[in-house]
All heavy atoms as an XYZ file, in Angstrom:
953
protein
N      32.198     27.747     23.997
C      31.472     26.708     24.496
C      29.932     26.967     24.411
O      29.152     26.069     24.168
C      31.871     26.450     26.042
C      31.480     25.081     26.424
C      32.037     24.789     27.832
O      33.276     24.760     27.948
O      31.322     24.551     28.781
N      29.546     28.112     24.634
C      28.133     28.587     24.552
C      27.646     28.324     23.100
O      26.461     27.841     22.888
C      27.950     29.975     24.992
C      26.533     30.504     25.024
C      25.717     29.678     25.934
C      26.500     31.975     25.440
N      28.487     28.703     22.137
C      28.039     28.521     20.703
C      27.839     26.976     20.425
O      26.865     26.566     19.721
C      29.073     29.117     19.808
C      29.034     30.507     19.619
C      29.922     31.114     18.666
O      31.098     30.577     18.519
N      29.617     32.174     17.876
N      28.776     26.081     20.913
C      28.579     24.714     20.688
C      27.220     24.216     21.296
O      26.529     23.356     20.814
C      29.746     23.911     21.295
C      30.942     24.073     20.328
O      30.919     24.485     19.197
N      32.150     23.935     21.058
N      26.950     24.659     22.545
C      25.706     24.348     23.211
C      24.474     24.760     22.440
O      23.468     23.994     22.258
C      25.767     24.773     24.603
N      24.564     25.969     21.806
C      23.448     26.442     21.013
C      23.306     25.653     19.758
O      22.208     25.324     19.342
C      23.717     27.995     20.686
C      23.418     28.920     21.932
C      23.879     30.335     21.414
C      21.912     28.931     22.244
N      24.389     25.301     19.233
C      24.400     24.447     17.813
C      23.656     23.063     18.259
O      22.803     22.561     17.513
C      25.714     24.247     17.321
C      26.187     25.481     16.615
C      27.617     25.236     16.012
C      28.162     26.464     15.415
N      29.465     26.128     14.739
N      24.067     22.519     19.308
C      23.498     21.240     19.776
C      21.983     21.279     20.091
O      21.188     20.482     19.702
C      24.198     20.636     21.072
C      25.515     20.150     20.727
C      25.507     18.928     19.780
O      24.737     18.033     19.954
O      26.459     19.058     18.851
N      21.628     22.448     20.666
C      20.201     22.728     21.002
C      19.416     22.866     19.655
O      18.287     22.325     19.547
C      20.064     24.001     21.836
C      18.710     24.386     22.334
C      18.205     23.530     23.412
O      19.055     22.869     24.113
O      16.996     23.311     23.564
N      20.009     23.520     18.744
C      19.326     23.676     17.376
C      19.122     22.409     16.730
O      18.092     22.074     16.103
C      20.074     24.675     16.512
C      20.013     26.068     16.951
C      20.905     27.019     16.209
O      21.839     26.606     15.576
N      20.572     28.417     16.230
N      20.181     21.523     16.811
C      20.012     20.188     16.219
C      18.839     19.372     16.930
O      18.126     18.763     16.197
C      21.334     19.408     16.375
C      22.407     19.823     15.508
C      23.713     18.976     15.600
C      24.816     19.474     14.882
N      26.096     18.678     15.120
N      18.920     19.506     18.257
C      17.798     18.761     18.937
C      16.390     19.308     18.486
O      15.468     18.554     18.327
C      17.935     18.964     20.465
C      19.211     18.183     21.034
O      19.733     17.321     20.205
O      19.591     18.393     22.151
N      16.205     20.608     18.395
C      14.974     21.265     18.005
C      14.557     20.697     16.612
O      13.527     20.318     16.404
C      15.092     22.766     18.023
C      13.823     23.322     17.406
C      15.137     23.198     19.494
N      15.500     20.678     15.693
C      15.341     20.202     14.383
C      14.794     18.715     14.306
O      13.927     18.439     13.640
C      16.522     20.376     13.443
C      16.360     19.988     12.074
C      17.647     20.189     11.240
C      17.342     19.691      9.807
N      18.545     19.781      9.005
N      15.556     17.923     15.098
C      15.119     16.476     15.214
C      13.806     16.370     15.791
O      12.943     15.575     15.290
C      16.141     15.742     16.128
O      17.438     15.920     15.586
C      15.787     14.284     16.310
N      13.437     17.091     16.832
C      12.139     17.035     17.327
C      11.064     17.432     16.357
O       9.953     16.853     16.364
C      11.984     17.919     18.652
C      12.725     17.408     19.900
C      12.702     18.371     20.985
C      11.894     16.128     20.391
N      11.305     18.495     15.583
C      10.370     18.890     14.531
C      10.124     17.813     13.571
O       9.061     17.633     13.102
C      10.753     20.184     13.922
C      10.649     21.492     14.696
C      11.165     22.674     13.938
C      11.034     23.935     14.812
N      11.462     25.105     14.222
N      11.208     17.150     13.191
C      11.062     16.072     12.220
C      10.238     14.898     12.784
O       9.447     14.313     12.147
C      12.427     15.510     11.764
C      13.235     16.553     10.917
C      14.656     16.073     10.666
O      15.215     15.111     11.156
O      15.309     16.834      9.875
N      10.490     14.588     14.003
C       9.740     13.532     14.647
C       8.279     13.898     14.790
O       7.400     13.073     14.515
C      10.294     13.193     16.095
C      11.619     12.466     16.074
C      12.136     12.456     17.575
C      11.503     11.078     15.520
N       7.931     15.047     15.100
C       6.559     15.571     15.104
C       5.845     15.470     13.793
O       4.722     15.030     13.726
C       6.503     16.948     15.757
C       6.709     17.113     17.227
C       6.745     18.539     17.655
C       5.607     16.337     18.028
N       6.687     15.848     12.805
C       6.078     15.758     11.501
C       5.727     14.345     11.073
O       4.681     14.066     10.471
C       7.099     16.400     10.453
O       6.691     16.184      9.125
N       6.691     13.388     11.348
C       6.473     11.949     11.180
C       5.223     11.400     11.902
O       4.358     10.741     11.428
C       7.738     11.185     11.472
C       8.760     11.362     10.456
C       9.877     10.396     10.779
N      11.138     10.900     10.170
C      12.401     10.719     10.695
N      12.488     10.055     11.870
N      13.405     11.148     10.099
N       5.089     11.845     13.175
C       3.914     11.389     13.967
C       2.623     11.911     13.445
O       1.650     11.258     13.399
C       4.157     11.924     15.403
C       5.191     11.111     16.224
C       5.235     11.631     17.622
O       4.991     12.673     17.915
N       5.485     10.665     18.583
N       2.650     13.182     12.862
C       1.379     13.691     12.309
C       1.057     12.840     11.056
O      -0.093     12.493     10.780
C       1.553     15.083     11.920
C       1.550     16.042     13.082
C       1.682     17.492     12.568
C       1.678     18.476     13.753
N       1.966     19.881     13.372
N       2.080     12.526     10.216
C       1.760     11.643      9.043
C       1.252     10.326      9.423
O       0.225      9.819      8.856
C       3.098     11.564      8.230
C       3.452     12.831      7.464
C       4.768     12.600      6.715
C       5.225     13.927      6.168
N       6.536     13.787      5.463
N       1.846      9.668     10.401
C       1.396      8.419     10.898
C      -0.065      8.437     11.356
O      -0.888      7.670     11.094
C       2.300      7.807     11.930
C       3.623      7.384     11.281
C       1.703      6.603     12.655
C       4.715      7.110     12.300
N      -0.353      9.535     12.189
C      -1.710      9.697     12.708
C      -2.721      9.850     11.684
O      -3.794      9.347     11.729
C      -1.695     10.948     13.748
N      -2.386     10.632     10.580
C      -3.263     10.810      9.475
C      -3.515      9.615      8.748
O      -4.592      9.253      8.354
C      -2.690     11.869      8.563
C      -2.797     13.265      9.110
O      -3.619     13.648     10.001
N      -1.973     14.170      8.658
N      -2.433      8.709      8.548
C      -2.649      7.404      7.892
C      -3.543      6.454      8.794
O      -4.445      5.880      8.217
C      -1.227      6.674      7.667
C      -0.443      7.164      6.546
C       0.940      6.537      6.698
C      -1.078      6.833      5.231
N      -3.378      6.450      9.997
C      -4.087      5.592     10.857
C      -5.588      6.094     10.904
O      -6.577      5.313     10.683
C      -3.665      5.595     12.448
C      -4.627      5.022     13.329
C      -2.308      4.946     12.390
N      -5.875      7.334     10.894
C      -7.149      7.899     10.789
C      -7.804      7.484      9.484
O      -8.979      7.113      9.468
C      -7.175      9.505     10.926
C      -8.535     10.117     10.838
C      -9.403      9.966     11.869
C      -8.854     10.740      9.686
C     -10.709     10.580     11.812
C     -10.048     11.370      9.549
C     -10.974     11.214     10.571
O     -12.263     11.844     10.495
N      -7.090      7.630      8.430
C      -7.683      7.235      7.057
C      -7.983      5.761      7.020
O      -9.144      5.445      6.517
C      -6.692      7.561      5.962
N      -7.233      4.986      7.668
C      -7.540      3.506      7.600
C      -8.791      3.287      8.512
O      -9.590      2.459      8.125
C      -6.388      2.691      8.211
C      -6.703      1.235      8.448
C      -5.241      2.675      7.077
N      -8.817      3.825      9.655
C      -9.892      3.662     10.509
C     -11.230      4.092      9.979
O     -12.234      3.505     10.285
C      -9.625      4.306     11.973
C      -8.638      3.726     12.793
C      -8.317      4.487     14.017
C      -9.011      2.160     13.159
N     -11.229      5.143      9.225
C     -12.412      5.561      8.548
C     -12.981      4.566      7.561
O     -14.160      4.511      7.334
C     -12.162      6.915      7.767
C     -12.157      8.134      8.680
C     -11.884      9.420      7.917
C     -12.831      9.700      6.706
N     -12.564     10.941      6.072
N     -12.066      3.796      6.941
C     -12.500      2.863      5.962
C     -13.015      1.436      6.461
O     -13.719      0.743      5.886
C     -11.344      2.378      5.016
C     -10.848      3.536      4.074
C      -9.749      3.099      3.278
C      -9.110      4.084      2.439
N      -7.971      3.625      1.748
N     -12.538      1.223      7.783
C     -12.915     -0.087      8.419
C     -14.131      0.103      9.248
O     -14.244      0.958     10.063
C     -11.694     -0.602      9.296
C     -11.982     -1.819     10.013
C     -10.467     -0.733      8.520
N     -15.148     -0.880      9.009
C     -16.292     -0.786      9.897
C     -15.837     -1.054     11.335
O     -15.094     -1.979     11.559
C     -17.205     -1.975      9.339
C     -16.584     -2.428      8.096
C     -15.153     -1.949      8.079
N     -16.243     -0.207     12.234
C     -15.794     -0.271     13.605
C     -16.337     -1.476     14.362
O     -15.942     -1.739     15.476
C     -15.986      1.020     14.300
C     -15.247      2.122     13.646
N     -13.933      2.281     13.644
C     -15.684      3.211     12.911
C     -13.488      3.285     13.017
N     -14.600      3.969     12.618
N     -17.311     -2.177     13.817
C     -17.937     -3.288     14.563
C     -17.514     -4.585     14.078
O     -18.034     -5.669     14.294
C     -19.479     -3.123     14.519
C     -19.946     -3.151     13.093
O     -19.187     -3.026     12.140
O     -21.168     -3.286     12.896
N     -16.499     -4.601     13.106
C     -15.920     -5.855     12.561
C     -14.433     -5.954     12.704
O     -13.707     -4.859     12.573
C     -16.283     -5.784     11.017
O     -17.728     -5.719     10.886
C     -15.777     -7.163     10.299
N     -13.871     -7.095     12.925
C     -12.491     -7.341     12.924
C     -12.209     -8.421     11.928
O     -13.053     -9.238     11.629
C     -11.946     -7.620     14.338
C     -12.143     -6.550     15.287
C     -12.585     -8.926     14.901
N     -10.923     -8.518     11.581
C     -10.564     -9.524     10.647
C      -9.055     -9.482     10.332
O      -8.354     -8.627     10.870
N      -8.633    -10.310      9.401
C      -7.216    -10.341      9.028
C      -6.879     -9.357      7.985
O      -5.648     -9.183      7.711
C      -6.823    -11.740      8.576
C      -6.460    -12.674      9.653
C      -7.573    -13.580     10.263
C      -5.312    -12.760     10.309
C      -7.251    -14.388     11.273
C      -5.005    -13.575     11.289
C      -5.958    -14.453     11.767
N      -7.848     -8.687      7.431
C      -7.537     -7.630      6.397
C      -6.667     -8.102      5.289
O      -5.560     -7.536      5.093
C      -6.893     -6.394      7.085
N      -7.138     -9.101      4.486
C      -6.461     -9.558      3.435
C      -7.386     -9.833      2.323
O      -8.567     -9.998      2.532
C      -5.517    -10.780      3.782
C      -6.201    -12.069      4.370
C      -6.816    -12.871      3.277
C      -5.215    -12.850      5.143
N      -6.815     -9.940      1.148
C      -7.700    -10.426     -0.027
C      -7.104    -11.740     -0.573
O      -5.900    -12.016     -0.317
C      -7.662     -9.332     -1.044
C      -8.327     -8.099     -0.781
C      -8.176     -6.991     -1.755
O      -7.986     -7.307     -3.065
O      -8.414     -5.808     -1.478
N      -7.951    -12.489     -1.260
C      -7.447    -13.786     -1.757
C      -8.145    -14.147     -3.059
O      -9.161    -13.475     -3.395
C      -7.722    -14.871     -0.721
N      -7.559    -15.022     -3.702
C      -8.138    -15.658     -4.935
C      -7.983    -17.076     -4.990
O      -7.071    -17.590     -4.170
C      -7.532    -14.943     -6.266
C      -6.120    -15.009     -6.242
C      -5.478    -14.050     -7.304
O      -6.030    -12.947     -7.499
O      -4.452    -14.541     -7.874
N      -8.672    -17.855     -5.807
C      -8.516    -19.351     -5.650
C      -7.365    -19.740     -6.656
O      -7.152    -18.984     -7.721
C      -9.848    -19.985     -6.038
O     -10.217    -19.600     -7.295
N      -6.736    -20.828     -6.404
C      -5.738    -21.354     -7.318
C      -6.319    -22.760     -7.871
O      -7.348    -23.241     -7.563
C      -4.410    -21.484     -6.610
C      -4.372    -22.649     -5.563
O      -5.282    -23.402     -5.360
N      -3.272    -22.682     -4.781
N      -5.555    -23.392     -8.862
C      -5.987    -24.532     -9.477
C      -6.102    -25.717     -8.601
O      -6.849    -26.638     -8.802
C      -4.919    -24.837    -10.662
N      -5.359    -25.669     -7.427
C      -5.398    -26.742     -6.442
C      -6.586    -26.651     -5.479
O      -6.831    -27.515     -4.680
C      -4.089    -26.811     -5.647
C      -2.932    -27.190     -6.443
C      -2.345    -26.203     -7.256
O      -2.756    -25.012     -7.277
O      -1.387    -26.493     -8.094
N      -7.490    -25.587     -5.630
C      -8.564    -25.487     -4.765
C      -8.470    -24.748     -3.419
O      -9.256    -24.883     -2.547
N      -7.306    -24.023     -3.316
C      -7.034    -23.267     -2.096
C      -7.234    -21.828     -2.363
O      -7.017    -21.287     -3.463
C      -5.561    -23.516     -1.573
C      -5.336    -24.847     -1.070
C      -4.855    -25.897     -1.787
C      -5.721    -25.146      0.297
C      -4.612    -27.182     -1.211
C      -5.508    -26.439      0.827
C      -4.980    -27.376      0.063
N      -7.586    -21.078     -1.270
C      -7.534    -19.617     -1.401
C      -6.178    -19.250     -1.177
O      -5.453    -19.622     -0.279
C      -8.528    -19.103     -0.242
N      -5.747    -18.310     -2.110
C      -4.372    -17.873     -1.996
C      -4.338    -16.313     -1.751
O      -5.080    -15.561     -2.388
C      -3.623    -18.106     -3.433
C      -2.153    -17.547     -3.388
C      -3.663    -19.548     -3.755
N      -3.495    -15.918     -0.761
C      -3.422    -14.583     -0.323
C      -2.984    -13.677     -1.537
O      -1.868    -13.892     -2.100
C      -2.533    -14.299      0.855
C      -2.476    -12.830      1.166
C      -3.040    -15.100      1.983
N      -3.842    -12.695     -1.970
C      -3.394    -11.876     -3.123
C      -3.081    -10.414     -2.728
O      -2.427     -9.690     -3.373
C      -4.530    -11.743     -4.114
O      -5.769    -11.308     -3.625
N      -3.489     -9.991     -1.465
C      -3.131     -8.805     -0.990
C      -3.283     -8.782      0.555
O      -4.159     -9.357      1.068
C      -4.169     -7.721     -1.516
C      -3.869     -6.282     -1.053
C      -4.866     -5.328     -1.705
C      -4.529     -3.878     -1.145
N      -5.584     -2.911     -1.564
N      -2.361     -7.999      1.180
C      -2.325     -7.972      2.668
C      -2.417     -6.426      2.959
O      -1.534     -5.710      2.538
C      -1.073     -8.575      3.306
C      -1.116     -8.403      4.811
C      -1.024    -10.034      2.925
N      -3.414     -5.970      3.694
C      -3.520     -4.632      4.082
C      -2.432     -4.326      5.104
O      -2.229     -4.964      6.064
C      -4.899     -4.321      4.813
C      -5.122     -2.961      5.184
O      -4.140     -2.282      5.682
O      -6.224     -2.429      4.941
N      -1.664     -3.263      4.766
C      -0.370     -2.962      5.588
C      -0.645     -2.740      6.987
O       0.272     -2.779      7.888
C       0.383     -1.895      4.937
C      -0.275     -0.608      4.888
C       0.621      0.496      4.233
O       1.743      0.215      3.864
N       0.083      1.727      4.122
N      -1.899     -2.329      7.352
C      -2.225     -1.949      8.730
C      -3.142     -3.034      9.294
O      -3.574     -2.872     10.552
C      -2.918     -0.613      8.825
C      -2.110      0.539      8.360
C      -2.380      1.076      7.079
C      -1.035      0.937      9.013
C      -1.585      2.106      6.689
C      -0.281      2.021      8.700
C      -0.559      2.570      7.443
N      -3.373     -4.094      8.725
C      -4.155     -5.232      9.238
C      -3.551     -6.208     10.067
O      -2.381     -6.200     10.190
N      -4.402     -7.165     10.652
C      -3.850     -8.128     11.541
C      -2.914     -9.003     10.744
O      -1.945     -9.546     11.418
C      -5.030     -8.899     12.145
O      -5.799     -8.075     12.937
N      -3.298     -9.408      9.499
C      -2.355    -10.336      8.833
C      -0.940     -9.682      8.710
O       0.095    -10.379      8.866
C      -2.915    -10.572      7.434
N      -0.828     -8.432      8.318
C       0.489     -7.845      8.148
C       1.174     -7.736      9.429
O       2.377     -7.910      9.573
C       0.272     -6.408      7.547
N       0.446     -7.379     10.538
C       1.048     -7.220     11.920
C       1.610     -8.566     12.390
O       2.463     -8.538     13.236
C       0.050     -6.730     12.904
C      -0.580     -5.262     12.529
S       0.779     -4.070     12.310
C      -0.066     -2.719     11.737
N       1.088     -9.666     11.843
C       1.608    -10.973     12.343
C       3.038    -11.240     11.839
O       3.758    -12.028     12.401
C       0.674    -12.052     11.821
O       0.899    -12.285     10.386
N       3.401    -10.541     10.752
C       4.729    -10.648     10.133
C       4.951    -12.047      9.530
O       5.994    -12.442      9.273
C       5.886    -10.350     11.088
C       5.775     -8.956     11.773
C       6.961     -8.742     12.781
C       5.921     -7.897     10.671
N       3.787    -12.884      9.423
C       3.969    -14.145      8.922
C       3.235    -14.291      7.535
O       3.763    -14.825      6.600
C       3.320    -15.162      9.907
C       3.499    -16.661      9.446
C       4.852    -17.183      9.646
O       5.494    -17.082     10.742
O       5.428    -17.648      8.639
N       2.009    -13.700      7.486
C       1.178    -13.808      6.291
C       1.695    -12.991      5.155
O       2.114    -11.850      5.317
C      -0.191    -13.361      6.515
C      -1.054    -13.526      5.331
C      -0.874    -14.160      7.738
N       1.901    -13.703      3.953
C       2.537    -13.046      2.877
C       1.692    -13.339      1.615
O       0.984    -14.310      1.505
C       3.956    -13.608      2.553
C       4.889    -13.388      3.738
C       6.217    -14.174      3.493
O       6.439    -14.642      2.361
N       6.971    -14.300      4.522
N       1.755    -12.368      0.675
C       1.135    -12.562     -0.667
C       1.655    -13.871     -1.270
O       2.790    -14.213     -1.207
C       1.351    -11.443     -1.643
C       0.881    -11.662     -3.004
C       0.633    -10.177     -1.048
N       0.687    -14.692     -1.777
C       0.955    -16.023     -2.330
C       0.807    -17.185     -1.404
O       0.914    -18.324     -1.794
N       0.681    -16.918     -0.067
C       0.486    -18.050      0.873
C      -0.933    -18.724      0.549
O      -1.864    -18.123      0.184
C       0.491    -17.454      2.233
C       1.747    -17.079      2.748
O       2.833    -17.306      1.984
O       1.980    -16.615      3.846
N      -0.896    -20.019      0.804
C      -2.095    -20.812      0.656
C      -2.883    -20.916      1.989
O      -2.185    -21.409      2.911
C      -1.737    -22.224      0.159
C      -1.176    -22.353     -1.212
C      -0.643    -21.337     -1.909
C      -1.130    -23.468     -2.062
N      -0.164    -21.841     -3.200
C      -0.573    -23.021     -3.200
C      -1.621    -24.771     -1.882
C      -0.262    -24.019     -4.264
C      -1.310    -25.681     -2.954
C      -0.656    -25.244     -4.037
N      -4.028    -20.488      2.053
C      -4.836    -20.676      3.307
C      -5.347    -22.136      3.306
O      -6.135    -22.433      2.413
C      -5.946    -19.650      3.321
C      -5.360    -18.166      3.288
C      -6.808    -19.871      4.558
C      -6.483    -17.152      3.094
N      -4.998    -22.813      4.396
C      -5.463    -24.274      4.404
C      -6.577    -24.523      5.448
O      -7.400    -25.375      5.096
C      -4.237    -25.087      4.857
O      -3.673    -24.678      6.042
C      -3.133    -25.068      3.745
N      -6.574    -23.806      6.595
C      -7.631    -23.990      7.571
C      -7.994    -22.778      8.163
O      -7.167    -21.794      8.321
C      -7.041    -25.007      8.616
C      -6.869    -26.387      8.255
O      -7.780    -27.124      7.839
N      -5.666    -26.688      8.032
N      -9.243    -22.674      8.576
C      -9.731    -21.542      9.449
C     -10.468    -22.166     10.636
O     -11.430    -22.950     10.348
C     -10.613    -20.585      8.572
C     -11.239    -19.505      9.553
C     -10.025    -19.972      7.441
N     -10.056    -21.797     11.813
C     -10.579    -22.418     13.027
C     -10.548    -23.836     13.115
O     -11.538    -24.553     13.581
C     -11.958    -21.836     13.250
C     -12.046    -20.368     13.702
O     -11.130    -19.809     14.069
O     -13.109    -19.730     13.426
N      -9.490    -24.381     12.508
C      -9.318    -25.854     12.581
C     -10.023    -26.628     11.506
O      -9.973    -27.829     11.410
N     -10.824    -25.956     10.564
C     -11.506    -26.565      9.537
C     -10.885    -26.341      8.213
O     -10.595    -25.160      7.927
C     -12.996    -26.058      9.529
C     -13.717    -26.332     10.770
C     -15.124    -25.734     10.714
C     -15.789    -25.789     12.164
N     -16.800    -24.824     12.276
N     -10.760    -27.422      7.374
C     -10.164    -27.306      6.122
C     -11.034    -26.386      5.248
O     -12.169    -26.443      5.136
C     -10.109    -28.643      5.363
O      -9.603    -28.442      4.060
N     -10.409    -25.422      4.528
C     -11.087    -24.643      3.525
C     -10.763    -24.996      2.128
O     -11.030    -24.224      1.136
C     -10.806    -23.064      3.727
C     -11.421    -22.680      5.168
C      -9.250    -22.812      3.791
N     -10.125    -26.169      1.954
C      -9.747    -26.641      0.621
C     -11.043    -26.874     -0.167
O     -12.014    -27.529      0.282
C      -9.097    -28.052      0.688
C      -8.649    -28.475     -0.587
N      -9.326    -29.537     -1.235
C      -7.573    -28.083     -1.505
C      -8.761    -29.825     -2.408
N      -7.787    -28.947     -2.601
N     -11.211    -26.285     -1.336
C     -12.374    -26.370     -2.203
C     -13.458    -25.337     -1.900
O     -14.425    -25.275     -2.565
N     -13.267    -24.573     -0.854
C     -14.285    -23.582     -0.458
C     -14.292    -22.321     -1.389
O     -13.136    -21.907     -1.883
C     -14.141    -23.187      1.004
S     -14.463    -24.411      2.188
N     -15.312    -21.679     -1.539
C     -15.359    -20.422     -2.193
C     -14.460    -19.455     -1.522
O     -14.567    -19.298     -0.225
C     -16.798    -19.900     -2.427
N     -13.790    -18.607     -2.267
C     -12.821    -17.542     -1.674
C     -13.673    -16.711     -0.749
O     -13.256    -16.218      0.383
C     -12.061    -16.783     -2.663
C     -11.344    -15.712     -2.071
C     -11.043    -17.784     -3.361
N     -14.849    -16.280     -1.168
C     -15.742    -15.388     -0.431
C     -16.090    -15.968      0.948
O     -16.033    -15.282      1.979
C     -16.918    -14.934     -1.166
N     -16.244    -17.271      0.963
C     -16.660    -17.859      2.236
C     -15.338    -17.973      3.162
O     -15.516    -17.888      4.372
C     -17.024    -19.342      2.069
C     -18.443    -19.327      1.331
O     -19.236    -18.362      1.345
O     -18.758    -20.411      0.648
N     -14.141    -18.122      2.585
C     -13.008    -18.164      3.338
C     -12.790    -16.764      3.983
O     -12.513    -16.617      5.271
C     -11.771    -18.598      2.495
C     -10.369    -18.365      3.286
C     -11.869    -19.962      2.052
N     -12.907    -15.732      3.182
C     -12.695    -14.277      3.626
C     -13.702    -14.017      4.677
O     -13.366    -13.515      5.837
C     -12.818    -13.326      2.478
C     -11.677    -13.568      1.466
C     -12.742    -11.865      3.039
C     -10.225    -13.286      2.056
N     -14.948    -14.470      4.490
C     -16.015    -14.275      5.584
C     -15.704    -14.989      6.874
O     -15.920    -14.377      7.948
C     -17.388    -14.719      5.087
C     -18.028    -13.826      4.063
O     -17.510    -12.664      3.984
O     -19.062    -14.187      3.420
N     -15.050    -16.181      6.720
C     -14.714    -16.907      8.012
C     -13.560    -16.246      8.664
O     -13.329    -16.560      9.889
C     -14.274    -18.422      7.600
N     -12.818    -15.383      8.014
C     -11.666    -14.722      8.677
C     -11.953    -13.422      9.354
O     -11.086    -12.682      9.776
C     -10.590    -14.406      7.625
C      -9.808    -15.749      7.100
C      -8.938    -15.391      5.928
C      -9.110    -16.416      8.178
N     -13.259    -13.027      9.434
C     -13.666    -11.785     10.119
C     -14.995    -12.098     10.841
O     -15.643    -13.038     10.769
C     -13.871    -10.684      9.015
C     -14.838    -11.037      7.966
C     -14.729     -9.986      6.879
O     -13.868     -9.174      6.866
N     -15.703     -9.935      5.978
N     -15.332    -11.087     11.673
C     -16.504    -11.137     12.487
C     -16.679     -9.913     13.460
O     -15.843     -9.064     13.291
N     -17.623     -9.963     14.235
C     -17.832     -8.855     15.153
C     -16.576     -8.786     16.142
O     -15.936     -9.729     16.334
C     -19.177     -9.131     15.964
C     -19.436    -10.643     15.663
C     -18.586    -11.053     14.437
N     -16.496     -7.558     16.737
C     -15.403     -7.377     17.761
C     -15.570     -8.527     18.737
O     -16.656     -8.765     19.287
C     -15.554     -5.898     18.312
C     -15.287     -4.882     17.304
C     -14.698     -5.819     19.590
C     -15.515     -3.471     17.693
N     -14.442     -9.059     19.196
C     -14.426    -10.061     20.114
C     -14.231    -11.421     19.531
O     -14.073    -12.389     20.162
N     -14.372    -11.421     18.144
C     -14.215    -12.721     17.376
C     -12.826    -13.296     17.595
O     -11.883    -12.563     17.511
C     -14.530    -12.488     15.989
O     -15.902    -12.038     15.757
C     -14.353    -13.683     15.104
N     -12.788    -14.627     17.786
C     -11.458    -15.286     17.731
C     -11.376    -16.080     16.533
O     -12.231    -17.007     16.387
C     -11.395    -16.090     19.045
C     -10.040    -16.710     19.264
N      -9.786    -18.061     18.923
C      -8.784    -16.252     19.688
C      -8.530    -18.358     19.047
N      -7.934    -17.238     19.574
N     -10.347    -15.960     15.767
C     -10.126    -16.677     14.469
C      -8.733    -17.182     14.539
O      -7.786    -16.444     14.763
C     -10.425    -15.744     13.347
C     -10.262    -16.539     12.041
C     -11.851    -15.100     13.365
N      -8.617    -18.431     14.040
C      -7.251    -19.022     13.743
C      -7.165    -19.318     12.385
O      -7.883    -20.119     11.813
C      -7.073    -20.317     14.653
C      -7.277    -19.997     16.154
C      -5.725    -20.930     14.435
C      -7.293    -21.164     17.051
N      -6.132    -18.725     11.745
C      -5.733    -18.908     10.478
C      -4.546    -19.806     10.310
O      -3.640    -19.649     10.896
C      -5.381    -17.562      9.771
C      -4.713    -17.562      8.363
C      -5.643    -17.954      7.346
C      -4.066    -16.213      8.099
N      -4.672    -20.900      9.424
C      -3.513    -21.650      9.205
C      -3.268    -21.692      7.651
O      -4.169    -21.713      6.798
C      -3.889    -23.162      9.490
C      -2.742    -24.135      9.529
C      -3.166    -25.482     10.113
O      -3.809    -25.485     11.018
O      -2.611    -26.464      9.496
N      -1.982    -21.426      7.364
C      -1.599    -21.203      5.895
C      -0.236    -21.675      5.721
O       0.505    -22.035      6.722
C      -1.762    -19.738      5.477
N       0.147    -21.813      4.451
C       1.632    -22.168      4.246
C       2.157    -21.397      3.119
O       1.463    -20.908      2.271
C       1.708    -23.725      3.920
C       1.074    -24.219      2.721
C       1.141    -25.737      2.538
N       0.540    -26.204      1.454
C       1.135    -26.271      0.259
N       2.412    -25.952      0.089
N       0.473    -26.860     -0.836
N       3.409    -21.162      3.241
C       4.126    -20.511      2.044
C       4.269    -21.464      0.889
O       4.483    -22.624      1.092
C       5.488    -20.074      2.569
C       5.458    -19.121      3.755
N       4.827    -17.925      3.732
C       6.061    -19.259      4.945
C       4.957    -17.419      4.991
N       5.818    -18.165      5.660
N       4.001    -20.966     -0.310
C       4.071    -21.849     -1.487
C       5.463    -22.413     -1.645
O       6.411    -21.792     -1.294
C       3.696    -20.965     -2.671
C       3.954    -19.550     -2.152
C       3.753    -19.561     -0.673
N       5.534    -23.612     -2.121
C       6.861    -24.286     -2.315
C       7.683    -24.507     -1.149
O       8.895    -24.569     -1.303
C       7.612    -23.625     -3.532
C       6.768    -23.465     -4.790
O       6.130    -24.408     -5.198
N       6.804    -22.323     -5.382
N       7.069    -24.399      0.011
C       7.848    -24.583      1.230
C       7.661    -25.990      1.799
O       6.498    -26.547      1.728
C       7.389    -23.484      2.260
O       7.979    -23.834      3.514
N       8.675    -26.568      2.325
C       8.607    -27.736      2.900
C       8.253    -27.710      4.453
O       8.045    -28.711      5.131
C       9.856    -28.563      2.700
C      10.197    -28.999      1.241
C      11.373    -29.825      1.186
C      11.877    -30.001     -0.261
N      11.047    -30.701     -1.100
N       8.208    -26.455      4.917
C       7.920    -26.288      6.309
C       6.409    -26.490      6.539
O       5.652    -26.408      5.631
C       8.191    -24.758      6.606
C       9.639    -24.376      6.640
O      10.470    -25.320      6.774
O       9.936    -23.250      6.395
N       6.042    -26.995      7.702
C       4.653    -27.149      8.082
C       3.948    -25.756      7.968
O       4.503    -24.697      8.120
C       4.672    -27.652      9.525
C       5.995    -27.314     10.085
C       6.983    -27.140      8.900
N       2.596    -25.871      7.880
C       1.865    -24.560      7.877
C       2.073    -23.865      9.079
O       2.261    -24.427     10.158
C       0.385    -25.104      7.758
C       0.405    -26.479      7.185
C       1.727    -27.063      7.666
N       1.917    -22.498      8.993
C       2.044    -21.695     10.199
C       0.631    -21.377     10.675
O      -0.388    -21.478      9.935
C       2.862    -20.412      9.847
C       2.288    -19.543      8.781
C       1.251    -18.596      9.082
C       2.702    -19.617      7.514
C       0.742    -17.880      8.160
C       2.141    -18.752      6.503
C       1.143    -17.931      6.834
O       0.618    -17.185      5.883
N       0.497    -20.964     11.840
C      -0.813    -20.539     12.507
C      -0.785    -19.090     13.074
O       0.221    -18.723     13.680
C      -1.072    -21.589     13.674
C      -2.350    -21.179     14.346
C      -1.175    -23.003     13.213
N      -1.768    -18.364     12.699
C      -1.916    -17.004     13.194
C      -3.263    -16.931     13.791
O      -4.265    -17.263     13.226
C      -1.720    -15.948     12.031
C      -1.893    -14.580     12.551
C      -0.384    -16.144     11.360
N      -3.313    -16.361     14.999
C      -4.540    -16.210     15.775
C      -4.893    -14.770     15.852
O      -4.033    -13.828     16.055
C      -4.319    -16.781     17.163
O      -5.492    -16.624     17.914
N      -6.206    -14.410     15.753
C      -6.779    -13.138     15.849
C      -7.742    -13.229     16.984
O      -8.722    -13.941     16.852
C      -7.471    -12.663     14.546
C      -8.248    -11.368     14.640
C      -7.337    -10.169     14.944
C      -9.111    -11.199     13.413
N      -7.568    -12.426     18.010
C      -8.485    -12.505     19.220
C      -9.073    -11.109     19.363
O      -8.480    -10.115     19.063
C      -7.774    -12.904     20.393
């Protein structure tokens, strides 16, 4: 019985070591991301390009940014409104600028998935 208890203890120690190793990797990733992001700016952390219809289309979503954390914003989505104002026909750089600001900025992004009959979704950043 003592041997079984020791084997279980060894398994638990191995599991804890694996968890600590994962935590260190995650901490290193978070640190690397924080070093890249200006600490006085917040935003949705996405990139976009324009399409033929005049909308900004999400081309990249930073995996650690607010857009990704919303679990809604996806590559290919059409950005339709920012803070209740249509961005149809706006320069992509202006749309991206409108999606970020100083800490404390409140931004509402409205977008839709391409080829979807669903109404646009809304994601808020506060």
